[in-house]
N, CA, C, O and CB atoms as a CASP TS submission, in Angstrom:
PFRMAT TS
TARGET T0000
AUTHOR 0000-0000-0000
METHOD Language model
MODEL 1
PARENT N/A
ATOM      1  N   MET     1     -35.876 -27.316 -34.697  1.00  0.00           N
ATOM      2  CA  MET     1     -35.887 -25.903 -34.356  1.00  0.00           C
ATOM      3  C   MET     1     -35.496 -25.683 -32.892  1.00  0.00           C
ATOM      4  O   MET     1     -34.765 -24.744 -32.580  1.00  0.00           O
ATOM      5  CB  MET     1     -37.267 -25.306 -34.631  1.00  0.00           C
ATOM      6  N   SER     2     -35.978 -26.540 -32.004  1.00  0.00           N
ATOM      7  CA  SER     2     -35.681 -26.366 -30.589  1.00  0.00           C
ATOM      8  C   SER     2     -34.197 -26.645 -30.305  1.00  0.00           C
ATOM      9  O   SER     2     -33.620 -26.062 -29.387  1.00  0.00           O
ATOM     10  CB  SER     2     -36.573 -27.291 -29.739  1.00  0.00           C
ATOM     11  N   ILE     3     -33.581 -27.538 -31.094  1.00  0.00           N
ATOM     12  CA  ILE     3     -32.155 -27.814 -30.915  1.00  0.00           C
ATOM     13  C   ILE     3     -31.344 -26.580 -31.321  1.00  0.00           C
ATOM     14  O   ILE     3     -30.362 -26.243 -30.660  1.00  0.00           O
ATOM     15  CB  ILE     3     -31.720 -29.059 -31.749  1.00  0.00           C
ATOM     16  N   ALA     4     -31.740 -25.918 -32.385  1.00  0.00           N
ATOM     17  CA  ALA     4     -31.051 -24.711 -32.842  1.00  0.00           C
ATOM     18  C   ALA     4     -31.210 -23.600 -31.801  1.00  0.00           C
ATOM     19  O   ALA     4     -30.258 -22.883 -31.495  1.00  0.00           O
ATOM     20  CB  ALA     4     -31.602 -24.250 -34.220  1.00  0.00           C
ATOM     21  N   LEU     5     -32.406 -23.471 -31.272  1.00  0.00           N
ATOM     22  CA  LEU     5     -32.664 -22.458 -30.246  1.00  0.00           C
ATOM     23  C   LEU     5     -31.850 -22.747 -28.990  1.00  0.00           C
ATOM     24  O   LEU     5     -31.295 -21.832 -28.381  1.00  0.00           O
ATOM     25  CB  LEU     5     -34.166 -22.402 -29.905  1.00  0.00           C
ATOM     26  N   ALA     6     -31.778 -24.015 -28.604  1.00  0.00           N
ATOM     27  CA  ALA     6     -30.982 -24.399 -27.433  1.00  0.00           C
ATOM     28  C   ALA     6     -29.507 -24.102 -27.689  1.00  0.00           C
ATOM     29  O   ALA     6     -28.796 -23.667 -26.783  1.00  0.00           O
ATOM     30  CB  ALA     6     -31.182 -25.903 -27.097  1.00  0.00           C
ATOM     31  N   GLY     7     -29.050 -24.332 -28.898  1.00  0.00           N
ATOM     32  CA  GLY     7     -27.654 -24.028 -29.250  1.00  0.00           C
ATOM     33  C   GLY     7     -27.374 -22.544 -29.184  1.00  0.00           C
ATOM     34  O   GLY     7     -26.328 -22.126 -28.687  1.00  0.00           O
ATOM     35  N   ILE     8     -28.302 -21.744 -29.682  1.00  0.00           N
ATOM     36  CA  ILE     8     -28.139 -20.288 -29.641  1.00  0.00           C
ATOM     37  C   ILE     8     -28.123 -19.801 -28.193  1.00  0.00           C
ATOM     38  O   ILE     8     -27.282 -18.987 -27.812  1.00  0.00           O
ATOM     39  CB  ILE     8     -29.272 -19.586 -30.434  1.00  0.00           C
ATOM     40  N   ILE     9     -29.050 -20.302 -27.401  1.00  0.00           N
ATOM     41  CA  ILE     9     -29.117 -19.909 -25.990  1.00  0.00           C
ATOM     42  C   ILE     9     -27.829 -20.329 -25.273  1.00  0.00           C
ATOM     43  O   ILE     9     -27.276 -19.560 -24.486  1.00  0.00           O
ATOM     44  CB  ILE     9     -30.361 -20.546 -25.298  1.00  0.00           C
ATOM     45  N   ALA    10     -27.363 -21.531 -25.541  1.00  0.00           N
ATOM     46  CA  ALA    10     -26.123 -22.001 -24.918  1.00  0.00           C
ATOM     47  C   ALA    10     -24.954 -21.106 -25.324  1.00  0.00           C
ATOM     48  O   ALA    10     -24.114 -20.779 -24.486  1.00  0.00           O
ATOM     49  CB  ALA    10     -25.836 -23.471 -25.310  1.00  0.00           C
ATOM     50  N   GLY    11     -24.886 -20.708 -26.582  1.00  0.00           N
ATOM     51  CA  GLY    11     -23.827 -19.822 -27.058  1.00  0.00           C
ATOM     52  C   GLY    11     -23.868 -18.464 -26.358  1.00  0.00           C
ATOM     53  O   GLY    11     -22.839 -17.919 -25.958  1.00  0.00           O
ATOM     54  N   VAL    12     -25.089 -17.932 -26.220  1.00  0.00           N
ATOM     55  CA  VAL    12     -25.250 -16.642 -25.546  1.00  0.00           C
ATOM     56  C   VAL    12     -24.836 -16.758 -24.079  1.00  0.00           C
ATOM     57  O   VAL    12     -24.147 -15.880 -23.559  1.00  0.00           O
ATOM     58  CB  VAL    12     -26.713 -16.147 -25.657  1.00  0.00           C
ATOM     59  N   VAL    13     -25.250 -17.833 -23.411  1.00  0.00           N
ATOM     60  CA  VAL    13     -24.899 -18.035 -22.005  1.00  0.00           C
ATOM     61  C   VAL    13     -23.385 -18.162 -21.848  1.00  0.00           C
ATOM     62  O   VAL    13     -22.806 -17.596 -20.920  1.00  0.00           O
ATOM     63  CB  VAL    13     -25.602 -19.290 -21.445  1.00  0.00           C
ATOM     64  N   ILE    14     -22.753 -18.892 -22.740  1.00  0.00           N
ATOM     65  CA  ILE    14     -21.300 -19.056 -22.676  1.00  0.00           C
ATOM     66  C   ILE    14     -20.603 -17.709 -22.881  1.00  0.00           C
ATOM     67  O   ILE    14     -19.645 -17.391 -22.177  1.00  0.00           O
ATOM     68  CB  ILE    14     -20.821 -20.079 -23.735  1.00  0.00           C
ATOM     69  N   CYS    15     -21.083 -16.918 -23.846  1.00  0.00           N
ATOM     70  CA  CYS    15     -20.499 -15.587 -24.076  1.00  0.00           C
ATOM     71  C   CYS    15     -20.680 -14.697 -22.851  1.00  0.00           C
ATOM     72  O   CYS    15     -19.739 -14.018 -22.440  1.00  0.00           O
ATOM     73  CB  CYS    15     -21.139 -14.920 -25.312  1.00  0.00           C
ATOM     74  N   LEU    16     -21.877 -14.690 -22.263  1.00  0.00           N
ATOM     75  CA  LEU    16     -22.125 -13.871 -21.076  1.00  0.00           C
ATOM     76  C   LEU    16     -21.260 -14.329 -19.908  1.00  0.00           C
ATOM     77  O   LEU    16     -20.735 -13.501 -19.164  1.00  0.00           O
ATOM     78  CB  LEU    16     -23.609 -13.927 -20.686  1.00  0.00           C
ATOM     79  N   ALA    17     -21.108 -15.633 -19.744  1.00  0.00           N
ATOM     80  CA  ALA    17     -20.257 -16.144 -18.669  1.00  0.00           C
ATOM     81  C   ALA    17     -18.816 -15.689 -18.884  1.00  0.00           C
ATOM     82  O   ALA    17     -18.130 -15.330 -17.927  1.00  0.00           O
ATOM     83  CB  ALA    17     -20.333 -17.689 -18.597  1.00  0.00           C
ATOM     84  N   GLY    18     -18.360 -15.704 -20.117  1.00  0.00           N
ATOM     85  CA  GLY    18     -17.015 -15.238 -20.433  1.00  0.00           C
ATOM     86  C   GLY    18     -16.851 -13.758 -20.134  1.00  0.00           C
ATOM     87  O   GLY    18     -15.828 -13.338 -19.591  1.00  0.00           O
ATOM     88  N   ILE    19     -17.853 -12.969 -20.485  1.00  0.00           N
ATOM     89  CA  ILE    19     -17.802 -11.527 -20.223  1.00  0.00           C
ATOM     90  C   ILE    19     -17.762 -11.266 -18.718  1.00  0.00           C
ATOM     91  O   ILE    19     -16.951 -10.469 -18.245  1.00  0.00           O
ATOM     92  CB  ILE    19     -19.020 -10.810 -20.860  1.00  0.00           C
ATOM     93  N   PHE    20     -18.635 -11.936 -17.969  1.00  0.00           N
ATOM     94  CA  PHE    20     -18.654 -11.746 -16.515  1.00  0.00           C
ATOM     95  C   PHE    20     -17.343 -12.195 -15.872  1.00  0.00           C
ATOM     96  O   PHE    20     -16.830 -11.533 -14.970  1.00  0.00           O
ATOM     97  CB  PHE    20     -19.825 -12.513 -15.897  1.00  0.00           C
ATOM     98  N   THR    21     -16.809 -13.312 -16.335  1.00  0.00           N
ATOM     99  CA  THR    21     -15.543 -13.817 -15.800  1.00  0.00           C
ATOM    100  C   THR    21     -14.412 -12.842 -16.096  1.00  0.00           C
ATOM    101  O   THR    21     -13.586 -12.562 -15.227  1.00  0.00           O
ATOM    102  CB  THR    21     -15.218 -15.202 -16.389  1.00  0.00           C
ATOM    103  N   ASP    22     -14.374 -12.326 -17.314  1.00  0.00           N
ATOM    104  CA  ASP    22     -13.338 -11.370 -17.695  1.00  0.00           C
ATOM    105  C   ASP    22     -13.447 -10.096 -16.864  1.00  0.00           C
ATOM    106  O   ASP    22     -12.435  -9.566 -16.406  1.00  0.00           O
ATOM    107  CB  ASP    22     -13.436 -11.039 -19.191  1.00  0.00           C
ATOM    108  N   THR    23     -14.657  -9.607 -16.669  1.00  0.00           N
ATOM    109  CA  THR    23     -14.873  -8.415 -15.858  1.00  0.00           C
ATOM    110  C   THR    23     -14.423  -8.651 -14.424  1.00  0.00           C
ATOM    111  O   THR    23     -13.764  -7.802 -13.824  1.00  0.00           O
ATOM    112  CB  THR    23     -16.348  -8.003 -15.890  1.00  0.00           C
ATOM    113  N   HIS    24     -14.781  -9.805 -13.881  1.00  0.00           N
ATOM    114  CA  HIS    24     -14.386 -10.136 -12.504  1.00  0.00           C
ATOM    115  C   HIS    24     -12.856 -10.213 -12.384  1.00  0.00           C
ATOM    116  O   HIS    24     -12.278  -9.721 -11.415  1.00  0.00           O
ATOM    117  CB  HIS    24     -15.026 -11.483 -12.064  1.00  0.00           C
ATOM    118  N   THR    25     -12.219 -10.824 -13.363  1.00  0.00           N
ATOM    119  CA  THR    25     -10.757 -10.938 -13.366  1.00  0.00           C
ATOM    120  C   THR    25     -10.111  -9.556 -13.421  1.00  0.00           C
ATOM    121  O   THR    25      -9.142  -9.299 -12.706  1.00  0.00           O
ATOM    122  CB  THR    25     -10.282 -11.796 -14.557  1.00  0.00           C
ATOM    123  N   LYS    26     -10.630  -8.673 -14.254  1.00  0.00           N
ATOM    124  CA  LYS    26     -10.076  -7.316 -14.353  1.00  0.00           C
ATOM    125  C   LYS    26     -10.246  -6.566 -13.034  1.00  0.00           C
ATOM    126  O   LYS    26      -9.336  -5.863 -12.594  1.00  0.00           O
ATOM    127  CB  LYS    26     -10.756  -6.534 -15.498  1.00  0.00           C
ATOM    128  N   LYS    27     -11.416  -6.718 -12.404  1.00  0.00           N
ATOM    129  CA  LYS    27     -11.644  -6.065 -11.109  1.00  0.00           C
ATOM    130  C   LYS    27     -10.656  -6.575 -10.067  1.00  0.00           C
ATOM    131  O   LYS    27     -10.119  -5.794  -9.282  1.00  0.00           O
ATOM    132  CB  LYS    27     -13.088  -6.302 -10.628  1.00  0.00           C
ATOM    133  N   GLN    28     -10.416  -7.877 -10.060  1.00  0.00           N
ATOM    134  CA  GLN    28      -9.483  -8.459  -9.094  1.00  0.00           C
ATOM    135  C   GLN    28      -8.066  -7.950  -9.340  1.00  0.00           C
ATOM    136  O   GLN    28      -7.331  -7.687  -8.388  1.00  0.00           O
ATOM    137  CB  GLN    28      -9.517  -9.997  -9.169  1.00  0.00           C
ATOM    138  N   LYS    29      -7.675  -7.809 -10.603  1.00  0.00           N
ATOM    139  CA  LYS    29      -6.345  -7.290 -10.922  1.00  0.00           C
ATOM    140  C   LYS    29      -6.208  -5.844 -10.460  1.00  0.00           C
ATOM    141  O   LYS    29      -5.160  -5.449  -9.950  1.00  0.00           O
ATOM    142  CB  LYS    29      -6.071  -7.394 -12.432  1.00  0.00           C
ATOM    143  N   ILE    30      -7.265  -5.054 -10.638  1.00  0.00           N
ATOM    144  CA  ILE    30      -7.242  -3.667 -10.182  1.00  0.00           C
ATOM    145  C   ILE    30      -7.131  -3.617  -8.667  1.00  0.00           C
ATOM    146  O   ILE    30      -6.372  -2.810  -8.131  1.00  0.00           O
ATOM    147  CB  ILE    30      -8.502  -2.915 -10.653  1.00  0.00           C
ATOM    148  N   LYS    31      -7.879  -4.470  -7.965  1.00  0.00           N
ATOM    149  CA  LYS    31      -7.802  -4.522  -6.504  1.00  0.00           C
ATOM    150  C   LYS    31      -6.400  -4.927  -6.054  1.00  0.00           C
ATOM    151  O   LYS    31      -5.867  -4.368  -5.095  1.00  0.00           O
ATOM    152  CB  LYS    31      -8.847  -5.507  -5.942  1.00  0.00           C
ATOM    153  N   LEU    32      -5.813  -5.884  -6.737  1.00  0.00           N
ATOM    154  CA  LEU    32      -4.460  -6.335  -6.395  1.00  0.00           C
ATOM    155  C   LEU    32      -3.446  -5.209  -6.579  1.00  0.00           C
ATOM    156  O   LEU    32      -2.570  -5.022  -5.735  1.00  0.00           O
ATOM    157  CB  LEU    32      -4.064  -7.546  -7.256  1.00  0.00           C
ATOM    158  N   LYS    33      -3.558  -4.459  -7.674  1.00  0.00           N
ATOM    159  CA  LYS    33      -2.655  -3.329  -7.894  1.00  0.00           C
ATOM    160  C   LYS    33      -2.835  -2.277  -6.809  1.00  0.00           C
ATOM    161  O   LYS    33      -1.860  -1.693  -6.336  1.00  0.00           O
ATOM    162  CB  LYS    33      -2.895  -2.708  -9.278  1.00  0.00           C
ATOM    163  N   ALA    34      -4.087  -2.037  -6.415  1.00  0.00           N
ATOM    164  CA  ALA    34      -4.351  -1.049  -5.359  1.00  0.00           C
ATOM    165  C   ALA    34      -3.722  -1.500  -4.042  1.00  0.00           C
ATOM    166  O   ALA    34      -3.135  -0.692  -3.323  1.00  0.00           O
ATOM    167  CB  ALA    34      -5.876  -0.835  -5.178  1.00  0.00           C
ATOM    168  N   ILE    35      -3.844  -2.775  -3.733  1.00  0.00           N
ATOM    169  CA  ILE    35      -3.252  -3.309  -2.499  1.00  0.00           C
ATOM    170  C   ILE    35      -1.729  -3.207  -2.557  1.00  0.00           C
ATOM    171  O   ILE    35      -1.092  -2.859  -1.564  1.00  0.00           O
ATOM    172  CB  ILE    35      -3.684  -4.782  -2.275  1.00  0.00           C
ATOM    173  N   GLU    36      -1.150  -3.508  -3.706  1.00  0.00           N
ATOM    174  CA  GLU    36       0.302  -3.399  -3.857  1.00  0.00           C
ATOM    175  C   GLU    36       0.755  -1.950  -3.652  1.00  0.00           C
ATOM    176  O   GLU    36       1.782  -1.706  -3.018  1.00  0.00           O
ATOM    177  CB  GLU    36       0.741  -3.907  -5.249  1.00  0.00           C
ATOM    178  N   LYS    37      -0.004  -0.995  -4.184  1.00  0.00           N
ATOM    179  CA  LYS    37       0.331   0.418  -3.993  1.00  0.00           C
ATOM    180  C   LYS    37       0.204   0.804  -2.522  1.00  0.00           C
ATOM    181  O   LYS    37       1.029   1.562  -2.011  1.00  0.00           O
ATOM    182  CB  LYS    37      -0.579   1.313  -4.859  1.00  0.00           C
ATOM    183  N   GLU    38      -0.819   0.292  -1.837  1.00  0.00           N
ATOM    184  CA  GLU    38      -0.989   0.577  -0.414  1.00  0.00           C
ATOM    185  C   GLU    38       0.182   0.030   0.399  1.00  0.00           C
ATOM    186  O   GLU    38       0.667   0.685   1.322  1.00  0.00           O
ATOM    187  CB  GLU    38      -2.307  -0.018   0.096  1.00  0.00           C
ATOM    188  N   VAL    39       0.631  -1.173   0.049  1.00  0.00           N
ATOM    189  CA  VAL    39       1.780  -1.763   0.746  1.00  0.00           C
ATOM    190  C   VAL    39       3.023  -0.917   0.518  1.00  0.00           C
ATOM    191  O   VAL    39       3.789  -0.663   1.448  1.00  0.00           O
ATOM    192  CB  VAL    39       2.025  -3.214   0.271  1.00  0.00           C
ATOM    193  N   GLU    40       3.223  -0.481  -0.726  1.00  0.00           N
ATOM    194  CA  GLU    40       4.373   0.361  -1.050  1.00  0.00           C
ATOM    195  C   GLU    40       4.307   1.684  -0.270  1.00  0.00           C
ATOM    196  O   GLU    40       5.314   2.152   0.261  1.00  0.00           O
ATOM    197  CB  GLU    40       4.428   0.635  -2.575  1.00  0.00           C
ATOM    198  N   LEU    41       3.113   2.273  -0.213  1.00  0.00           N
ATOM    199  CA  LEU    41       2.935   3.521   0.529  1.00  0.00           C
ATOM    200  C   LEU    41       3.203   3.315   2.018  1.00  0.00           C
ATOM    201  O   LEU    41       3.828   4.158   2.663  1.00  0.00           O
ATOM    202  CB  LEU    41       1.517   4.070   0.320  1.00  0.00           C
ATOM    203  N   GLU    42       2.735   2.209   2.554  1.00  0.00           N
ATOM    204  CA  GLU    42       2.955   1.924   3.979  1.00  0.00           C
ATOM    205  C   GLU    42       4.441   1.727   4.269  1.00  0.00           C
ATOM    206  O   GLU    42       4.930   2.148   5.317  1.00  0.00           O
ATOM    207  CB  GLU    42       2.162   0.672   4.409  1.00  0.00           C
ATOM    208  N   LYS    43       5.159   1.088   3.345  1.00  0.00           N
ATOM    209  CA  LYS    43       6.609   0.936   3.508  1.00  0.00           C
ATOM    210  C   LYS    43       7.290   2.297   3.535  1.00  0.00           C
ATOM    211  O   LYS    43       8.181   2.533   4.351  1.00  0.00           O
ATOM    212  CB  LYS    43       7.196   0.072   2.376  1.00  0.00           C
ATOM    213  N   LEU    44       6.868   3.198   2.638  1.00  0.00           N
ATOM    214  CA  LEU    44       7.440   4.542   2.611  1.00  0.00           C
ATOM    215  C   LEU    44       7.120   5.297   3.898  1.00  0.00           C
ATOM    216  O   LEU    44       7.969   6.009   4.433  1.00  0.00           O
ATOM    217  CB  LEU    44       6.918   5.321   1.397  1.00  0.00           C
ATOM    218  N   ARG    45       5.895   5.139   4.390  1.00  0.00           N
ATOM    219  CA  ARG    45       5.520   5.787   5.653  1.00  0.00           C
ATOM    220  C   ARG    45       6.393   5.278   6.801  1.00  0.00           C
ATOM    221  O   ARG    45       6.867   6.059   7.626  1.00  0.00           O
ATOM    222  CB  ARG    45       4.028   5.538   5.969  1.00  0.00           C
ATOM    223  N   LEU    46       6.594   3.979   6.842  1.00  0.00           N
ATOM    224  CA  LEU    46       7.420   3.396   7.896  1.00  0.00           C
ATOM    225  C   LEU    46       8.857   3.889   7.790  1.00  0.00           C
ATOM    226  O   LEU    46       9.483   4.211   8.800  1.00  0.00           O
ATOM    227  CB  LEU    46       7.379   1.865   7.827  1.00  0.00           C
ATOM    228  N   GLU    47       9.375   3.946   6.578  1.00  0.00           N
ATOM    229  CA  GLU    47      10.737   4.433   6.372  1.00  0.00           C
ATOM    230  C   GLU    47      10.855   5.889   6.819  1.00  0.00           C
ATOM    231  O   GLU    47      11.823   6.262   7.482  1.00  0.00           O
ATOM    232  CB  GLU    47      11.145   4.291   4.890  1.00  0.00           C
ATOM    233  N   THR    48       9.876   6.704   6.458  1.00  0.00           N
ATOM    234  CA  THR    48       9.870   8.110   6.858  1.00  0.00           C
ATOM    235  C   THR    48       9.790   8.227   8.369  1.00  0.00           C
ATOM    236  O   THR    48      10.499   9.032   8.974  1.00  0.00           O
ATOM    237  CB  THR    48       8.702   8.859   6.204  1.00  0.00           C
ATOM    238  N   TYR    49       8.925   7.424   8.979  1.00  0.00           N
ATOM    239  CA  TYR    49       8.774   7.442  10.430  1.00  0.00           C
ATOM    240  C   TYR    49      10.095   7.078  11.111  1.00  0.00           C
ATOM    241  O   TYR    49      10.497   7.712  12.087  1.00  0.00           O
ATOM    242  CB  TYR    49       7.658   6.472  10.869  1.00  0.00           C
ATOM    243  N   THR    50      10.755   6.060  10.589  1.00  0.00           N
ATOM    244  CA  THR    50      12.025   5.621  11.149  1.00  0.00           C
ATOM    245  C   THR    50      13.080   6.723  11.021  1.00  0.00           C
ATOM    246  O   THR    50      13.834   6.981  11.960  1.00  0.00           O
ATOM    247  CB  THR    50      12.504   4.338  10.451  1.00  0.00           C
ATOM    248  N   MET    51      13.126   7.362   9.869  1.00  0.00           N
ATOM    249  CA  MET    51      14.095   8.439   9.661  1.00  0.00           C
ATOM    250  C   MET    51      13.807   9.620  10.594  1.00  0.00           C
ATOM    251  O   MET    51      14.730  10.188  11.177  1.00  0.00           O
ATOM    252  CB  MET    51      14.074   8.904   8.190  1.00  0.00           C
ATOM    253  N   GLU    52      12.545   9.986  10.733  1.00  0.00           N
ATOM    254  CA  GLU    52      12.175  11.097  11.620  1.00  0.00           C
ATOM    255  C   GLU    52      12.509  10.764  13.070  1.00  0.00           C
ATOM    256  O   GLU    52      12.991  11.616  13.817  1.00  0.00           O
ATOM    257  CB  GLU    52      10.672  11.423  11.484  1.00  0.00           C
ATOM    258  N   THR    53      12.248   9.523  13.458  1.00  0.00           N
ATOM    259  CA  THR    53      12.555   9.102  14.822  1.00  0.00           C
ATOM    260  C   THR    53      14.054   9.198  15.087  1.00  0.00           C
ATOM    261  O   THR    53      14.477   9.671  16.142  1.00  0.00           O
ATOM    262  CB  THR    53      12.061   7.667  15.069  1.00  0.00           C
ATOM    263  N   GLU    54      14.835   8.754  14.142  1.00  0.00           N
ATOM    264  CA  GLU    54      16.292   8.823  14.283  1.00  0.00           C
ATOM    265  C   GLU    54      16.758  10.279  14.347  1.00  0.00           C
ATOM    266  O   GLU    54      17.634  10.624  15.140  1.00  0.00           O
ATOM    267  CB  GLU    54      16.985   8.092  13.111  1.00  0.00           C
ATOM    268  N   LYS    55      16.169  11.121  13.511  1.00  0.00           N
ATOM    269  CA  LYS    55      16.522  12.543  13.512  1.00  0.00           C
ATOM    270  C   LYS    55      16.214  13.167  14.877  1.00  0.00           C
ATOM    271  O   LYS    55      17.031  13.901  15.432  1.00  0.00           O
ATOM    272  CB  LYS    55      15.759  13.294  12.391  1.00  0.00           C
ATOM    273  N   LEU    56      15.031  12.866  15.405  1.00  0.00           N
ATOM    274  CA  LEU    56      14.656  13.402  16.711  1.00  0.00           C
ATOM    275  C   LEU    56      15.566  12.873  17.821  1.00  0.00           C
ATOM    276  O   LEU    56      15.916  13.608  18.744  1.00  0.00           O
ATOM    277  CB  LEU    56      13.202  13.056  17.021  1.00  0.00           C
ATOM    278  N   ARG    57      15.944  11.611  17.730  1.00  0.00           N
ATOM    279  CA  ARG    57      16.844  11.030  18.722  1.00  0.00           C
ATOM    280  C   ARG    57      18.192  11.753  18.710  1.00  0.00           C
ATOM    281  O   ARG    57      18.751  12.070  19.760  1.00  0.00           O
ATOM    282  CB  ARG    57      17.040   9.523  18.455  1.00  0.00           C
ATOM    283  N   LEU    58      18.696  12.006  17.511  1.00  0.00           N
ATOM    284  CA  LEU    58      19.979  12.710  17.393  1.00  0.00           C
ATOM    285  C   LEU    58      19.870  14.143  17.922  1.00  0.00           C
ATOM    286  O   LEU    58      20.777  14.631  18.596  1.00  0.00           O
ATOM    287  CB  LEU    58      20.450  12.723  15.924  1.00  0.00           C
ATOM    288  N   GLU    59      18.760  14.808  17.613  1.00  0.00           N
ATOM    289  CA  GLU    59      18.561  16.170  18.117  1.00  0.00           C
ATOM    290  C   GLU    59      18.489  16.178  19.641  1.00  0.00           C
ATOM    291  O   GLU    59      19.053  17.056  20.293  1.00  0.00           O
ATOM    292  CB  GLU    59      17.280  16.782  17.523  1.00  0.00           C
ATOM    293  N   LEU    60      17.799  15.205  20.191  1.00  0.00           N
ATOM    294  CA  LEU    60      17.690  15.112  21.645  1.00  0.00           C
ATOM    295  C   LEU    60      19.056  14.863  22.276  1.00  0.00           C
ATOM    296  O   LEU    60      19.405  15.463  23.292  1.00  0.00           O
ATOM    297  CB  LEU    60      16.712  13.996  22.040  1.00  0.00           C
ATOM    298  N   GLU    61      19.808  13.981  21.665  1.00  0.00           N
ATOM    299  CA  GLU    61      21.144  13.697  22.183  1.00  0.00           C
ATOM    300  C   GLU    61      22.041  14.936  22.098  1.00  0.00           C
ATOM    301  O   GLU    61      22.823  15.205  23.010  1.00  0.00           O
ATOM    302  CB  GLU    61      21.777  12.530  21.410  1.00  0.00           C
ATOM    303  N   GLN    62      21.925  15.675  21.012  1.00  0.00           N
ATOM    304  CA  GLN    62      22.715  16.904  20.858  1.00  0.00           C
ATOM    305  C   GLN    62      22.298  17.927  21.918  1.00  0.00           C
ATOM    306  O   GLN    62      23.147  18.615  22.485  1.00  0.00           O
ATOM    307  CB  GLN    62      22.537  17.498  19.429  1.00  0.00           C
ATOM    308  N   SER    63      21.016  18.025  22.180  1.00  0.00           N
ATOM    309  CA  SER    63      20.540  18.943  23.218  1.00  0.00           C
ATOM    310  C   SER    63      21.073  18.542  24.580  1.00  0.00           C
ATOM    311  O   SER    63      21.449  19.403  25.376  1.00  0.00           O
ATOM    312  CB  SER    63      19.011  18.980  23.245  1.00  0.00           C
ATOM    313  N   LYS    64      21.109  17.257  24.857  1.00  0.00           N
ATOM    314  CA  LYS    64      21.664  16.777  26.126  1.00  0.00           C
ATOM    315  C   LYS    64      23.123  17.189  26.276  1.00  0.00           C
ATOM    316  O   LYS    64      23.544  17.672  27.327  1.00  0.00           O
ATOM    317  CB  LYS    64      21.538  15.251  26.225  1.00  0.00           C
ATOM    318  N   VAL    65      23.888  16.987  25.196  1.00  0.00           N
ATOM    319  CA  VAL    65      25.305  17.331  25.230  1.00  0.00           C
ATOM    320  C   VAL    65      25.480  18.826  25.481  1.00  0.00           C
ATOM    321  O   VAL    65      26.327  19.226  26.279  1.00  0.00           O
ATOM    322  CB  VAL    65      25.995  16.921  23.914  1.00  0.00           C
ATOM    323  N   LEU    66      24.689  19.646  24.809  1.00  0.00           N
ATOM    324  CA  LEU    66      24.780  21.094  24.994  1.00  0.00           C
ATOM    325  C   LEU    66      24.418  21.496  26.424  1.00  0.00           C
ATOM    326  O   LEU    66      25.075  22.349  27.021  1.00  0.00           O
ATOM    327  CB  LEU    66      23.864  21.813  24.001  1.00  0.00           C
ATOM    328  N   LEU    67      23.384  20.884  26.959  1.00  0.00           N
ATOM    329  CA  LEU    67      22.990  21.181  28.339  1.00  0.00           C
ATOM    330  C   LEU    67      24.070  20.773  29.329  1.00  0.00           C
ATOM    331  O   LEU    67      24.361  21.504  30.276  1.00  0.00           O
ATOM    332  CB  LEU    67      21.683  20.476  28.681  1.00  0.00           C
ATOM    333  N   LEU    68      24.653  19.623  29.111  1.00  0.00           N
ATOM    334  CA  LEU    68      25.733  19.177  29.992  1.00  0.00           C
ATOM    335  C   LEU    68      26.931  20.120  29.911  1.00  0.00           C
ATOM    336  O   LEU    68      27.557  20.435  30.922  1.00  0.00           O
ATOM    337  CB  LEU    68      26.163  17.747  29.630  1.00  0.00           C
ATOM    338  N   GLU    69      27.239  20.566  28.692  1.00  0.00           N
ATOM    339  CA  GLU    69      28.347  21.502  28.524  1.00  0.00           C
ATOM    340  C   GLU    69      28.052  22.827  29.243  1.00  0.00           C
ATOM    341  O   GLU    69      28.920  23.393  29.908  1.00  0.00           O
ATOM    342  CB  GLU    69      28.614  21.752  27.024  1.00  0.00           C
ATOM    343  N   GLU    70      26.823  23.301  29.095  1.00  0.00           N
ATOM    344  CA  GLU    70      26.428  24.542  29.778  1.00  0.00           C
ATOM    345  C   GLU    70      26.509  24.378  31.298  1.00  0.00           C
ATOM    346  O   GLU    70      26.962  25.276  32.009  1.00  0.00           O
ATOM    347  CB  GLU    70      24.997  24.953  29.365  1.00  0.00           C
ATOM    348  N   LYS    71      26.072  23.245  31.768  1.00  0.00           N
ATOM    349  CA  LYS    71      26.088  22.977  33.200  1.00  0.00           C
ATOM    350  C   LYS    71      27.531  22.940  33.714  1.00  0.00           C
ATOM    351  O   LYS    71      27.841  23.478  34.776  1.00  0.00           O
ATOM    352  CB  LYS    71      25.365  21.647  33.511  1.00  0.00           C
ATOM    353  N   GLN    72      28.397  22.298  32.943  1.00  0.00           N
ATOM    354  CA  GLN    72      29.807  22.232  33.344  1.00  0.00           C
ATOM    355  C   GLN    72      30.451  23.600  33.309  1.00  0.00           C
ATOM    356  O   GLN    72      31.234  23.942  34.195  1.00  0.00           O
ATOM    357  CB  GLN    72      30.579  21.275  32.441  1.00  0.00           C
ATOM    358  N   ASN    73      30.130  24.387  32.295  1.00  0.00           N
ATOM    359  CA  ASN    73      30.703  25.733  32.171  1.00  0.00           C
ATOM    360  C   ASN    73      30.192  26.661  33.276  1.00  0.00           C
ATOM    361  O   ASN    73      30.930  27.520  33.759  1.00  0.00           O
ATOM    362  CB  ASN    73      30.371  26.329  30.793  1.00  0.00           C
ATOM    363  N   SER    74      28.981  26.493  33.659  1.00  0.00           N
ATOM    364  CA  SER    74      28.420  27.377  34.699  1.00  0.00           C
ATOM    365  C   SER    74      28.929  26.997  36.091  1.00  0.00           C
ATOM    366  O   SER    74      28.977  27.842  36.985  1.00  0.00           O
ATOM    367  CB  SER    74      26.879  27.320  34.675  1.00  0.00           C
ATOM    368  N   SER    75      29.302  25.748  36.272  1.00  0.00           N
ATOM    369  CA  SER    75      29.798  25.334  37.571  1.00  0.00           C
ATOM    370  C   SER    75      31.278  25.686  37.783  1.00  0.00           C
ATOM    371  O   SER    75      31.787  25.581  38.899  1.00  0.00           O
ATOM    372  CB  SER    75      29.598  23.850  37.735  1.00  0.00           C
ATOM    373  N   LYS    76      31.945  26.091  36.744  1.00  0.00           N
ATOM    374  CA  LYS    76      33.376  26.429  36.857  1.00  0.00           C
ATOM    375  C   LYS    76      33.599  27.782  37.411  1.00  0.00           C
ATOM    376  O   LYS    76      34.744  28.206  37.565  1.00  0.00           O
ATOM    377  CB  LYS    76      34.049  26.335  35.537  1.00  0.00           C
TER
END
């Protein structure tokens, strides 16, 4: 009887260990997907930042050119 009980307990422990392992694996996969999404979002933020910086640089350069033209026209 004790051997049967030990077998049942061992079976239950093995099933519980499998359930806990599966749950842990699923949680890790969810965390990994979240991290991948964060990396993708950060790449998009960096790309947007780079584009905005370039846009501002071009606007500044255009303003410089206009100011220089105005200065030249006013000195004539």
